[in-house]
TIRO-2110 file (N, C-alpha, C; in Angstrom, 1 decimal):
// TIRO-2110
-4.3, -13.5, -52.5, N, 1, A
-4.8, -12.3, -52.1, CA, 1, A
-4.3, -12.9, -50.5, C, 1, A
-4.4, -11.8, -49.4, N, 2, A
-4.1, -12.2, -47.9, CA, 2, A
-4.8, -11.9, -47.3, C, 2, A
-5.1, -12.7, -46.5, N, 3, A
-6.9, -12.0, -45.6, CA, 3, A
-6.1, -12.3, -44.3, C, 3, A
-6.8, -11.2, -43.1, N, 4, A
-5.8, -11.4, -42.3, CA, 4, A
-7.3, -10.7, -41.0, C, 4, A
-8.3, -12.0, -40.7, N, 5, A
-9.1, -12.1, -39.9, CA, 5, A
-8.9, -11.4, -38.4, C, 5, A
-9.7, -10.4, -38.0, N, 6, A
-9.4, -9.5, -36.9, CA, 6, A
-9.8, -10.3, -35.8, C, 6, A
-9.8, -10.0, -34.3, N, 7, A
-9.7, -10.8, -33.0, CA, 7, A
-11.5, -11.0, -33.2, C, 7, A
-12.5, -10.4, -33.7, N, 8, A
-13.6, -10.4, -33.3, CA, 8, A
-14.1, -11.1, -34.3, C, 8, A
-13.4, -12.1, -35.3, N, 9, A
-13.7, -13.0, -36.5, CA, 9, A
-13.4, -14.4, -35.5, C, 9, A
-14.5, -15.2, -35.9, N, 10, A
-13.9, -16.7, -35.4, CA, 10, A
-12.7, -17.3, -36.2, C, 10, A
-11.9, -17.9, -35.5, N, 11, A
-10.9, -18.7, -36.1, CA, 11, A
-11.6, -20.0, -36.9, C, 11, A
-12.3, -19.9, -36.9, N, 12, A
-12.8, -21.2, -37.8, CA, 12, A
-12.6, -20.8, -39.2, C, 12, A
-13.2, -19.6, -39.4, N, 13, A
-13.2, -19.0, -40.5, CA, 13, A
-12.3, -19.1, -41.3, C, 13, A
-11.1, -19.2, -40.9, N, 14, A
-9.8, -19.7, -42.0, CA, 14, A
-10.2, -20.8, -42.8, C, 14, A
-10.3, -22.1, -42.0, N, 15, A
-10.2, -23.4, -42.6, CA, 15, A
-11.8, -23.3, -43.3, C, 15, A
-12.8, -22.6, -43.0, N, 16, A
-14.0, -22.7, -43.9, CA, 16, A
-13.4, -21.9, -45.2, C, 16, A
-13.2, -20.7, -45.0, N, 17, A
-12.6, -20.1, -46.3, CA, 17, A
-11.5, -20.5, -47.5, C, 17, A
-10.6, -21.2, -46.8, N, 18, A
-9.8, -21.5, -47.7, CA, 18, A
-9.9, -22.3, -49.0, C, 18, A
-10.9, -22.7, -49.9, N, 19, A
-11.5, -23.2, -50.8, CA, 19, A
-11.6, -21.7, -51.8, C, 19, A
-11.6, -20.5, -50.8, N, 20, A
-12.0, -19.4, -52.0, CA, 20, A
-10.6, -18.5, -51.7, C, 20, A
-10.0, -18.4, -50.6, N, 21, A
-8.7, -17.5, -50.5, CA, 21, A
-7.8, -18.2, -49.9, C, 21, A
-6.8, -18.7, -50.6, N, 22, A
-5.5, -19.6, -49.6, CA, 22, A
-4.9, -19.3, -48.6, C, 22, A
-4.7, -18.0, -48.6, N, 23, A
-4.3, -17.6, -47.6, CA, 23, A
-5.1, -16.5, -46.9, C, 23, A
-5.6, -17.3, -45.7, N, 24, A
-6.5, -16.4, -44.7, CA, 24, A
-6.3, -16.8, -43.3, C, 24, A
-5.4, -15.7, -42.6, N, 25, A
-5.1, -16.2, -41.5, CA, 25, A
-5.6, -15.3, -39.9, C, 25, A
-5.7, -16.0, -39.2, N, 26, A
-6.2, -14.7, -37.7, CA, 26, A
-5.3, -14.5, -37.2, C, 26, A
-5.7, -13.4, -36.2, N, 27, A
-4.5, -12.4, -35.4, CA, 27, A
-4.2, -13.7, -34.7, C, 27, A
-4.7, -14.5, -34.4, N, 28, A
-4.4, -15.7, -33.0, CA, 28, A
-3.0, -16.2, -33.6, C, 28, A
-3.2, -16.7, -35.0, N, 29, A
-2.3, -17.7, -35.5, CA, 29, A
-0.8, -16.6, -35.7, C, 29, A
-1.1, -15.8, -35.7, N, 30, A
0.1, -15.1, -35.8, CA, 30, A
0.7, -13.9, -34.4, C, 30, A
0.0, -14.5, -33.5, N, 31, A
0.2, -13.9, -31.9, CA, 31, A
-0.2, -12.4, -31.8, C, 31, A
-0.9, -12.2, -32.6, N, 32, A
-2.1, -10.9, -32.1, CA, 32, A
-3.3, -10.7, -31.2, C, 32, A
-3.4, -12.3, -30.4, N, 33, A
-5.0, -12.3, -29.9, CA, 33, A
-5.0, -11.1, -29.2, C, 33, A
-4.3, -10.7, -28.5, N, 34, A
-4.6, -9.8, -27.6, CA, 34, A
-4.2, -7.9, -27.8, C, 34, A
-3.2, -8.4, -29.0, N, 35, A
-3.1, -7.0, -29.7, CA, 35, A
-4.0, -5.7, -29.9, C, 35, A
-3.8, -4.7, -29.8, N, 36, A
-4.3, -3.2, -30.2, CA, 36, A
-4.4, -3.4, -31.7, C, 36, A
-5.5, -2.6, -32.0, N, 37, A
-5.6, -2.2, -33.4, CA, 37, A
-4.4, -1.9, -34.3, C, 37, A
-3.6, -0.8, -33.8, N, 38, A
-2.4, -0.2, -34.2, CA, 38, A
-1.3, -1.4, -34.4, C, 38, A
-1.6, -2.5, -33.8, N, 39, A
-0.3, -3.6, -33.7, CA, 39, A
-0.9, -4.7, -35.1, C, 39, A
-2.2, -4.7, -34.9, N, 40, A
-2.7, -5.3, -36.2, CA, 40, A
-2.2, -4.8, -37.3, C, 40, A
-2.4, -3.4, -37.4, N, 41, A
-2.4, -2.7, -38.8, CA, 41, A
-1.0, -2.7, -38.8, C, 41, A
-0.1, -2.5, -38.6, N, 42, A
1.8, -2.7, -38.8, CA, 42, A
1.6, -3.8, -39.1, C, 42, A
1.3, -4.7, -38.3, N, 43, A
1.4, -6.5, -39.2, CA, 43, A
1.1, -6.5, -40.3, C, 43, A
-0.4, -6.0, -40.8, N, 44, A
-1.1, -6.1, -41.7, CA, 44, A
-0.4, -5.6, -42.8, C, 44, A
0.4, -4.2, -42.8, N, 45, A
0.8, -3.5, -43.8, CA, 45, A
2.0, -4.2, -44.0, C, 45, A
3.2, -4.3, -43.0, N, 46, A
4.3, -4.8, -43.0, CA, 46, A
4.2, -6.3, -44.1, C, 46, A
3.5, -6.9, -43.9, N, 47, A
3.1, -8.5, -44.2, CA, 47, A
2.0, -8.5, -45.5, C, 47, A
1.7, -7.5, -45.8, N, 48, A
0.9, -7.3, -47.1, CA, 48, A
-0.7, -8.1, -47.3, C, 48, A
-0.7, -7.9, -45.9, N, 49, A
-2.7, -8.4, -45.9, CA, 49, A
-3.7, -7.4, -45.8, C, 49, A
-4.7, -8.0, -46.2, N, 50, A
-6.2, -7.0, -46.3, CA, 50, A
-6.5, -7.2, -44.9, C, 50, A
-7.0, -6.6, -44.0, N, 51, A
-7.7, -6.7, -43.0, CA, 51, A
-9.2, -6.7, -42.9, C, 51, A
-9.9, -8.3, -42.2, N, 52, A
-10.7, -8.1, -42.6, CA, 52, A
-11.7, -8.1, -40.8, C, 52, A
-12.8, -7.3, -40.4, N, 53, A
-13.2, -7.1, -39.4, CA, 53, A
-14.2, -6.7, -39.4, C, 53, A
-15.2, -6.5, -38.1, N, 54, A
-16.2, -6.3, -37.9, CA, 54, A
-16.1, -4.8, -37.1, C, 54, A
-15.0, -4.6, -36.8, N, 55, A
-14.7, -3.3, -36.1, CA, 55, A
-14.3, -2.1, -36.9, C, 55, A
-15.5, -1.2, -36.4, N, 56, A
-15.8, -0.2, -37.1, CA, 56, A
-14.1, 1.0, -36.8, C, 56, A
-13.3, 0.7, -35.8, N, 57, A
-12.1, 1.3, -35.9, CA, 57, A
-11.5, 1.3, -37.0, C, 57, A
-11.3, 0.1, -37.6, N, 58, A
-10.2, 0.0, -38.5, CA, 58, A
-10.7, 0.9, -40.1, C, 58, A
-12.4, 1.8, -39.9, N, 59, A
-12.4, 2.1, -41.3, CA, 59, A
-11.8, 3.7, -41.1, C, 59, A
-11.9, 3.7, -39.5, N, 60, A
-11.4, 5.3, -39.3, CA, 60, A
-9.8, 5.2, -39.9, C, 60, A
-9.2, 4.1, -39.1, N, 61, A
-7.8, 4.1, -39.6, CA, 61, A
-7.3, 3.8, -41.1, C, 61, A
-8.0, 3.5, -41.8, N, 62, A
-8.0, 3.2, -43.4, CA, 62, A
-8.2, 5.0, -44.0, C, 62, A
-9.3, 5.5, -43.3, N, 63, A
-9.4, 7.3, -43.8, CA, 63, A
-8.5, 8.1, -43.2, C, 63, A
-8.0, 8.0, -42.2, N, 64, A
-6.7, 8.7, -41.6, CA, 64, A
-5.2, 8.4, -42.1, C, 64, A
-5.0, 7.1, -42.7, N, 65, A
-3.5, 6.6, -43.2, CA, 65, A
-3.5, 6.0, -44.2, C, 65, A
-4.8, 5.7, -45.0, N, 66, A
-4.5, 5.5, -46.5, CA, 66, A
-4.3, 3.9, -46.1, C, 66, A
-4.1, 3.1, -47.1, N, 67, A
-3.5, 2.2, -47.3, CA, 67, A
-2.1, 2.1, -48.3, C, 67, A
-1.5, 0.8, -47.8, N, 68, A
-1.7, -0.6, -47.1, CA, 68, A
-2.0, 0.2, -46.3, C, 68, A
-2.3, -1.3, -44.9, N, 69, A
-3.3, -2.2, -45.4, CA, 69, A
-4.5, -1.6, -46.3, C, 69, A
-5.2, -2.7, -46.9, N, 70, A
-6.7, -2.4, -47.2, CA, 70, A
-7.5, -2.8, -46.3, C, 70, A
-8.6, -2.3, -45.8, N, 71, A
-9.7, -3.3, -44.9, CA, 71, A
-11.0, -3.4, -45.2, C, 71, A
-11.6, -4.7, -45.2, N, 72, A
-12.8, -5.0, -45.4, CA, 72, A
-13.7, -4.8, -44.1, C, 72, A
-14.5, -4.0, -43.7, N, 73, A
-15.2, -3.7, -42.9, CA, 73, A
-16.7, -4.7, -42.9, C, 73, A
-16.8, -5.5, -42.2, N, 74, A
-18.2, -6.3, -42.1, CA, 74, A
-19.3, -5.8, -41.1, C, 74, A
-19.6, -4.5, -41.5, N, 75, A
-20.5, -3.7, -40.7, CA, 75, A
-22.0, -4.3, -40.4, C, 75, A
-22.0, -5.2, -40.1, N, 76, A
-23.2, -6.1, -40.1, CA, 76, A
-23.8, -6.5, -38.6, C, 76, A
-23.2, -6.0, -37.7, N, 77, A
-23.8, -6.1, -36.2, CA, 77, A
-23.5, -7.4, -36.4, C, 77, A
-24.8, -7.9, -35.3, N, 78, A
-24.1, -9.3, -34.8, CA, 78, A
-25.2, -10.4, -35.6, C, 78, A
-24.4, -11.2, -35.9, N, 79, A
-24.2, -12.5, -36.8, CA, 79, A
-23.8, -13.6, -36.2, C, 79, A
-23.7, -14.7, -37.0, N, 80, A
-23.2, -15.7, -36.7, CA, 80, A
-22.4, -16.1, -37.2, C, 80, A
-21.0, -16.7, -37.2, N, 81, A
-20.0, -17.4, -38.2, CA, 81, A
-20.6, -17.9, -39.3, C, 81, A
-21.8, -18.4, -39.8, N, 82, A
-22.0, -19.0, -40.6, CA, 82, A
-22.7, -18.0, -41.7, C, 82, A
-23.0, -16.9, -41.0, N, 83, A
-23.7, -15.3, -41.9, CA, 83, A
-22.7, -14.9, -42.4, C, 83, A
-21.6, -14.5, -41.7, N, 84, A
-20.4, -13.8, -42.1, CA, 84, A
-19.2, -14.8, -43.2, C, 84, A
-19.5, -16.0, -43.1, N, 85, A
-18.7, -16.6, -44.2, CA, 85, A
-19.3, -16.6, -45.5, C, 85, A
-21.4, -16.7, -45.3, N, 86, A
-21.9, -16.5, -46.7, CA, 86, A
-21.5, -14.9, -47.0, C, 86, A
-21.5, -14.1, -46.6, N, 87, A
-21.3, -12.7, -46.6, CA, 87, A
-19.9, -12.6, -47.5, C, 87, A
-18.9, -13.0, -46.7, N, 88, A
-17.6, -13.0, -47.4, CA, 88, A
-17.5, -13.7, -48.8, C, 88, A
-18.7, -14.9, -49.0, N, 89, A
-18.5, -16.0, -50.3, CA, 89, A
-19.1, -14.9, -51.1, C, 89, A
-20.4, -14.3, -51.0, N, 90, A
-21.4, -13.8, -51.8, CA, 90, A
-20.3, -12.5, -52.2, C, 90, A
-19.4, -11.8, -51.7, N, 91, A
-18.9, -10.4, -51.6, CA, 91, A
-17.2, -11.0, -52.6, C, 91, A
-17.2, -12.2, -53.1, N, 92, A
-15.7, -12.3, -53.1, CA, 92, A
-15.3, -12.0, -54.6, C, 92, A
-16.1, -11.7, -55.4, N, 93, A
-15.6, -10.7, -56.8, CA, 93, A
-15.3, -9.2, -55.9, C, 93, A
-16.5, -8.3, -55.8, N, 94, A
-16.0, -7.4, -54.9, CA, 94, A
-14.6, -7.2, -54.3, C, 94, A
-14.1, -8.6, -53.1, N, 95, A
-13.0, -7.8, -52.2, CA, 95, A
-12.2, -7.9, -53.2, C, 95, A
-11.9, -9.5, -54.2, N, 96, A
-10.7, -9.6, -55.0, CA, 96, A
-10.5, -8.4, -56.1, C, 96, A
-12.0, -7.7, -56.2, N, 97, A
-11.4, -6.3, -57.3, CA, 97, A
-11.1, -5.1, -56.2, C, 97, A
-11.6, -5.2, -54.9, N, 98, A
-11.1, -4.1, -54.1, CA, 98, A
-9.8, -3.8, -53.7, C, 98, A
-9.3, -5.4, -53.5, N, 99, A
-7.8, -5.8, -53.4, CA, 99, A
-6.7, -5.0, -54.3, C, 99, A
-7.2, -5.4, -55.6, N, 100, A
-6.4, -5.0, -56.9, CA, 100, A
-6.2, -3.1, -57.0, C, 100, A
-7.2, -2.5, -56.8, N, 101, A
-7.7, -1.3, -57.2, CA, 101, A
-6.9, -0.5, -57.0, C, 101, A
-5.7, 0.4, -57.0, N, 102, A
-4.7, 1.4, -56.0, CA, 102, A
-5.2, 2.3, -55.5, C, 102, A
-6.6, 2.9, -55.9, N, 103, A
-6.9, 4.1, -54.9, CA, 103, A
-7.8, 3.8, -53.8, C, 103, A
-8.2, 2.5, -53.7, N, 104, A
-9.4, 2.4, -52.5, CA, 104, A
-8.6, 1.5, -51.7, C, 104, A
-9.2, 1.8, -50.1, N, 105, A
-8.5, 2.0, -49.1, CA, 105, A
-9.5, 0.7, -48.1, C, 105, A
-11.0, 1.2, -48.4, N, 106, A
-11.9, 0.3, -47.5, CA, 106, A
-13.1, -0.3, -48.3, C, 106, A
-13.4, -1.2, -48.0, N, 107, A
-14.8, -2.0, -48.4, CA, 107, A
-15.7, -1.9, -47.4, C, 107, A
-16.8, -1.5, -47.6, N, 108, A
-18.0, -1.7, -46.3, CA, 108, A
-19.1, -2.6, -46.8, C, 108, A
-19.2, -3.5, -46.1, N, 109, A
-20.6, -4.6, -46.4, CA, 109, A
-21.1, -4.9, -45.3, C, 109, A
-22.4, -4.5, -45.8, N, 110, A
-23.5, -3.8, -44.9, CA, 110, A
-24.6, -5.3, -44.9, C, 110, A
-25.5, -5.2, -44.0, N, 111, A
-27.0, -6.1, -44.1, CA, 111, A
-27.8, -5.3, -45.3, C, 111, A
-27.8, -6.5, -46.3, N, 112, A
-29.0, -6.3, -46.9, CA, 112, A
-28.3, -5.5, -48.1, C, 112, A
-27.8, -5.2, -48.3, N, 113, A
-26.8, -4.4, -49.5, CA, 113, A
-25.6, -4.8, -49.9, C, 113, A
-24.8, -4.2, -51.2, N, 114, A
-23.8, -4.7, -51.8, CA, 114, A
-22.8, -4.0, -50.9, C, 114, A
-21.6, -4.0, -51.5, N, 115, A
-20.3, -3.6, -51.2, CA, 115, A
-20.2, -2.1, -51.5, C, 115, A
-19.6, -1.7, -50.4, N, 116, A
-19.3, 0.1, -50.6, CA, 116, A
-17.9, 0.3, -50.5, C, 116, A
-17.3, 0.9, -51.6, N, 117, A
-15.6, 1.1, -51.4, CA, 117, A
-15.6, 2.6, -51.6, C, 117, A
-14.0, 3.1, -50.5, N, 118, A
-13.9, 4.2, -50.8, CA, 118, A
-12.7, 4.6, -50.6, C, 118, A
END
């Protein structure tokens, strides 16, 4: 599974999550640090990535355009990089299942709850 971390997430998460997902890439690493959402979307689609973002705009794109790419929306508000890492790790199984289900486009991870799929 390939995860593309959006610019609103720390690039440090890539190294911190490689023991769980071997291919975790930050948008900075692929020249998209200043890119708009449509460019990130196009890159993820072309290269087979699932987008991971705290940006709710990707949920709208997901509803409008469907998958690919799939989107994991971290609807967590302000929180530390360590908290984001903890949440991604704790939802590993849901994320992996989500990426393999053909009829799903969006996985929402919210504070104090499980993950919701649409």
